[in-house]
C-alpha positions, -999 to 999 in steps of 0.1 A, spaced: 173 -15 -138 143 -34 -150 110 -16 -157 90 -33 -128 117 -22 -103 116 13 -117 79 15 -112 83 0 -78 107 28 -69 83 54 -82 55 38 -62 77 42 -30 84 78 -38 47 84 -44 38 67 -11 64 89 8 50 120 -8 14 109 1 25 104 37 37 140 39 2 153 30 -22 164 56 -44 135 68 -75 148 51 -57 148 17 -41 114 20 -71 92 13 -75 95 -26 -38 90 -34 -35 64 -7 -63 43 -21 -48 46 -56 -15 33 -42 -32 5 -23 -51 -6 -54 -19 -4 -76 3 -23 -51 -9 -59 -59 -5 -54 -97 29 -40 -92 39 -68 -68 27 -95 -92 47 -78 -120 78 -76 -99 74 -112 -87 69 -126 -122 100 -109 -135 124 -112 -105 110 -142 -84 91 -149 -53 117 -135 -29 113 -99 -43 76 -104 -43 77 -114 -6 99 -84 3 76 -60 -16 45 -75 1 62 -71 35 68 -34 27 33 -27 14 17 -44 45 40 -25 67 31 9 52 -6 2 49 -12 -18 80 -40 4 95 -61 7 63 -57 -30 57 -68 -38 93 -98 -14 88 -109 -30 55 -104 -65 69 -126 -58 99 -152 -42 77 -152 -72 54 -156 -95 84 -187 -77 94 -172 -61 125 -176 -24 132 -141 -10 127 -131 20 148 -129 53 129 -93 64 126 -105 100 127 -115 95 164 -78 90 174 -69 127 170 
């Protein structure tokens, strides 16, 4: 197994462990995973090709869809809804 795929697997395990945390404790590791994801995806894509990059990007967007929507709305100047209000 190549080093980028090994780190990708570790990233997935870290994301699964983060998801098991209480919501109040998910933010710091979740942001770290979200920041690390593009670097990891580019590394995987440069070693293994665009197909693996696309599959990884699909997985990241699937797992982080709500934070990505929140940050996109905030960047567009809209007032995003607070996810804590859904409880």
